[in-house]
N, C-alpha and C positions, 0 to 999 in steps of 0.2 A: 523976906527970903522966900523963895521958896523951895519944899523941897518935896521929892517922891519915894516914897521905897518898893524897889523892882523886887521878882524873881527870876532869875537865871541861874543855869548850872544846877540847879538844884537847892541854891542859897538866896538869900537875903541880903538887899545891898539899898543902904539909905542916900538917897543924890542928891544933890543939888544941881545947878546950871555952874560948868566950870572944872566941873568937878574931877578927877580924872580915878579910873577905878580897875584894878585890876580882875578879871572874870574865869573864869573858865572856858579852853579852847572853843571859840567859835569858827564855823566855817563862813566866814567873810577876809574879803585880802584886803590887805595896808589901804588905808584912804578909802574903804568904804561908810556908809551909813548904817548903821542898825536903829532898827527899832524896837522896842520890847513894850507889848500889850499888855502882857502881866502885872500890872500896876495896882499892888495891895492900898495905898494910902498917899493921898496930894495934901500936903498945910500950905495955904498960899496967906502968910503973916496969922492973919486972927484964925481963918477958916481952916479945918480941918473936914477931908472928905475920907471915910472907911468905907473899902469898897467888902461888899459879902458874895464871893473872897476874892472879888478885884472889883475895880471903879470904872465902871461901865464907858464907852469913851475915852479914854484917856490912855496916854502912849508917853513913852519916854526916848528922844534920838539920841544917839552916841555915834561919834565919828569911830572907825578902829587906828589907833594909832600904828602898833606894831603887835607881832603878833610873837610866844619866843617860850622860852623855857627856864622856868627860878631855880636858883643853886640847888647841888646836886647834893643829897640826905642820902648817911650811911644808914643803912639797916646792918646788925650785926648781931647774931643769934652765936651763944656758947652754953656748953652742958662740961660746968666741970668734972675733971675727972675720968671721963668719958672721951676725948679727943675730935669730940665737934665740932666746928666753929665752920660759920657762914658769913660771909661778906656778901652785902648785895644795896646795889646804889640809886637811886630813883629820881627822876627830873621830871615836876608837873608840869605841863603845857598850861599856857596859862595869854590870854587877848588883853593887850591896855587901850581903854577906853578914857576915849575925852563925852564928858553928856553935854550933848549941846543945845537941848529943849525942852520942860516939861512943857504937856498939853495935858490940860484938863479941862 
């Protein structure tokens, strides 16, 4: 089984062909193909290739399934006995990807 470690949105993801991952929002339309060239490591059964810092010539291609927002997170601040209360909501945007190929 072929695996790779890619970097996008300041985070690292371990992916294999056919995996579905949720990453920080990308500027790509639904159905488009995205290529990641920041590949830190490629593992192919017994053979592992580790980059310094990236593997030269290695790419990972993925198809954009959809973009959206995650569930709402409530942020509540309160200072007791002072009458201070604040509620804030946040929905983090994401992009859902399906990994198609690992080229190393």
